[in-house]
C-alpha positions in Angstrom: 7.5 -11.5 27.2 6.2 -11.0 23.7 8.2 -14.0 22.5 6.8 -16.0 25.4 3.3 -15.1 24.4 4.0 -15.9 20.8 5.3 -19.3 21.8 2.2 -19.9 23.9 0.0 -19.1 21.0 1.8 -21.6 18.8 1.9 -24.3 21.5 -1.9 -24.0 22.2 -2.8 -23.6 18.5 -4.6 -20.3 19.3 -6.1 -18.4 16.4 -8.2 -15.3 15.6 -10.9 -14.9 18.2 -9.3 -16.9 20.9 -8.7 -15.4 24.3 -5.3 -15.1 25.7 -4.6 -15.8 29.4 -5.0 -12.8 31.7 -2.1 -10.6 32.8 -2.1 -12.3 36.2 -2.0 -15.8 34.7 0.8 -14.8 32.3 2.8 -13.2 35.1 2.7 -16.4 37.1 3.3 -18.6 34.1 6.5 -16.8 33.0 7.6 -15.5 36.4 7.3 -11.8 35.4 5.7 -8.7 36.8 2.2 -7.7 35.7 3.7 -4.4 34.3 6.0 -6.4 32.0 3.0 -8.4 30.8 1.0 -5.2 30.3 3.7 -3.7 28.1 3.9 -6.9 26.1 0.1 -6.7 25.5 0.6 -3.1 24.3 3.2 -4.3 21.8 0.8 -7.1 20.5 -1.9 -4.5 20.1 0.5 -2.2 18.2 1.3 -5.2 15.9 -2.5 -5.6 15.3 -2.5 -9.2 16.6 -4.5 -8.6 19.8 -7.1 -6.3 21.2 -8.7 -5.8 24.6 -12.4 -6.5 25.0 -14.6 -5.7 28.0 -15.4 -8.7 30.2 -13.3 -11.0 27.9 -9.7 -9.8 28.1 -7.1 -9.9 25.3 -8.4 -11.5 22.1 -6.3 -12.5 19.1 -7.2 -10.4 16.0 -6.1 -10.1 12.4 -5.6 -6.4 12.3 -1.9 -6.5 11.4 -2.6 -5.1 7.9 -4.3 -2.0 9.5 -1.3 -1.7 11.9 1.2 -1.7 9.0 -0.9 0.8 7.1 -0.8 3.1 10.1 2.9 2.6 10.5 3.7 3.5 6.9 1.3 6.5 7.0 3.0 7.8 10.1 6.4 7.3 8.5 5.3 9.2 5.5 4.2 12.1 7.7 7.7 12.5 9.0 10.1 11.3 6.3 10.4 12.1 2.6 12.5 8.9 2.3 9.4 6.9 3.0 7.9 8.2 -0.2 10.9 7.1 -2.1 10.9 3.7 -0.4 7.4 3.0 -1.5 8.2 4.0 -5.1 11.1 1.6 -4.9 8.8 -1.1 -3.7 6.6 -0.4 -6.8 9.6 -0.6 -9.0 10.5 -4.1 -7.6 7.0 -5.3 -8.1 5.2 -3.6 -11.0 8.2 -3.5 -13.4 8.7 -7.3 -13.0 5.1 -8.3 -13.6 5.3 -8.8 -17.4 6.0 -12.6 -17.4 3.0 -13.2 -15.1 0.7 -10.8 -17.0 1.7 -12.0 -20.5 -0.1 -15.3 -20.0 -2.9 -14.2 -17.8 -4.2 -10.7 -18.5 -7.3 -10.7 -20.8 -8.9 -8.1 -23.0 -11.6 -7.5 -20.3 -9.0 -6.4 -17.8 -7.2 -4.3 -20.4 -10.4 -2.6 -21.4 -11.2 -1.9 -17.8 -7.8 -0.4 -17.4 -8.5 1.8 -20.4 -11.8 2.9 -19.0 -10.2 3.8 -15.6 -7.4 5.7 -17.4 -10.0 7.7 -19.4 -11.7 8.7 -16.1 -8.3 9.9 -14.7 -8.2 12.4 -17.6 -11.7 13.7 -16.6 -11.0 13.9 -12.9 -11.8 17.2 -11.3 -9.9 16.9 -8.0 -6.4 15.5 -7.2 -8.0 13.1 -4.8 -10.3 11.6 -7.4 -7.4 11.3 -9.8 -5.2 9.5 -7.3 -8.0 7.1 -6.4 -8.4 6.2 -10.1 -4.6 6.0 -10.5 -4.5 3.4 -7.8 -7.4 1.5 -9.4 -5.5 1.3 -12.7 -2.4 -0.2 -11.1 -4.4 -2.5 -8.8 -6.1 -4.0 -11.8 -2.7 -4.8 -13.3 -1.3 -6.2 -10.0 -4.4 -8.4 -9.4 -4.3 -9.7 -13.0 -0.9 -11.2 -12.2 -2.7 -13.8 -10.1 -0.3 -13.7 -7.1 -2.5 -13.4 -3.9 0.4 -12.3 -1.6 1.3 -9.5 -4.0 -2.3 -8.4 -4.4 -2.9 -8.4 -0.6 0.4 -6.5 0.0 -0.5 -3.9 -2.6 -4.0 -3.5 -1.2 -2.6 -3.2 2.3 -0.4 -0.3 1.2 -3.3 1.5 -0.5 -3.4 4.6 1.7 0.4 5.0 1.4 0.6 4.4 -2.4 -2.5 6.5 -3.0 -0.9 9.4 -1.0 2.2 9.0 -3.1 0.1 9.1 -6.3 -1.5 12.3 -5.0 1.8 14.1 -5.6 1.6 16.2 -8.8 -2.1 15.5 -9.4 -2.8 19.2 -8.9 -1.1 20.0 -12.2 -3.1 19.4 -15.4 -0.1 18.8 -17.6 1.2 16.2 -15.1 -2.2 14.5 -15.1 -2.2 14.3 -18.9 1.2 12.8 -18.7 0.0 10.1 -16.4 -2.9 9.2 -18.8 -0.5 9.0 -21.7 1.9 6.8 -19.8 -0.9 4.5 -18.7 -2.0 4.2 -22.3 1.5 3.2 -23.4 1.6 0.5 -20.6 -1.7 -1.0 -21.7 -0.6 -1.0 -25.4 2.6 -2.8 -24.5 0.5 -5.4 -22.6 -1.8 -5.8 -25.6 1.1 -6.4 -27.9 2.9 -8.6 -25.3 5.9 -6.4 -25.7 8.2 -6.9 -22.7 10.7 -4.2 -23.7 8.0 -1.6 -24.2 6.3 -2.5 -21.0 9.4 -2.2 -18.9 10.4 1.0 -20.7 7.1 2.8 -20.2 6.7 1.5 -16.6 10.1 2.8 -15.8 9.3 6.2 -17.3 6.0 6.3 -15.4 7.5 5.6 -12.0 10.4 8.0 -12.6 7.9 10.7 -13.4 6.2 10.3 -10.1 9.5 11.0 -8.2 9.6 14.5 -9.7 6.8 15.7 -7.4 8.3 14.2 -4.2 10.0 17.1 -2.5 13.5 16.8 -0.9 13.7 17.2 2.9 13.0 20.6 4.1 10.6 21.5 1.3 6.7 21.5 1.6 4.9 18.7 -0.2 4.9 19.5 -3.9 1.8 17.4 -4.5 -0.5 19.8 -2.6 -1.3 23.2 -3.9 -3.3 24.7 -6.7 -6.4 23.0 -8.1 -6.6 20.6 -11.0 -7.7 23.3 -13.4 -4.3 25.1 -13.1 -1.7 24.2 -15.6 1.8 23.3 -14.4 4.2 26.2 -14.5 
């Protein structure tokens, strides 16, 4: 039924804000029970492509990014592997940005990255530090000029930010993040591909240290920022 509805959307050229036929109309149209149509609507809502509105019915929406964020956040609640999958995604994207960045990133962006990195060193809570960490990497991703990559990275913000939260309660780990970020910016300033890949690889590897194996509590949550790592 979901496939039938998707086909109907394409055939009629429906877009965001358009109203889908009612459950009864779709049941007749595709010779199905209303319960089947109702379940299909639930699936579309879970995908973030439709929502119910009073006195209107099912309306097409563009909330798929929200739905995907919710899905990843839920997965991370129940699986340590999800943390590692996201870090793997970051490896595939951020470590391969050099060619795009070399010809596009300007001193203004590099200076902004420096400023954000300095604020990470002064952060007083793990949450603030992880927010700033995400800002640093988002600046670099957006400087590459690939809209799809930027949108995907932004869509995954709650998940990536939560991954970045791991280890931020340890002052020595936080100082390591700042130092690694500085090396990445320096490599970009010098347009040094080898240094960029090397320091980005070290940086992403360091984050994995604080992702616990299955069965252990989250190592990223614990003592406050003022406590040194033991």
